[in-house]
Phi, psi and omega in degrees: 000128180270141176277144177278148175284123184247016180105188182296146182275340183243173175221182179293320181285324182229087182291154178292148182278146177254026183292328179293315177297319179297322178294316179299316180293324178292320178295318177300315179296321179296312181297316181295311182294320180294317181291321178291330175295321177295319178296317179296323178295319179294332178270006178061037176258098188293314183296315180295322179298312181294319180297314180291326177293320178296318177297324177294321178294322176297320178296323177295317178297321178296320177296323178295316179296319180297314180298322178297316181291325176294322179293332180273353182294139180288000000 
């Protein structure tokens, strides 16, 4: 069953949440950083490997925060 479009989801007082877009971007960042960290590790670039691994961990932390906020949404 398809939902009908009922107009804008947000208003001036209660804007619509951008958590779904933020989740998509965090997943993209996680996949990109993790895969590039593996490539950097294969090329024996220690600094790049650690930098990309740290960015991947930050993306994981962001995903945890996003899931928490989605769970608290009314």
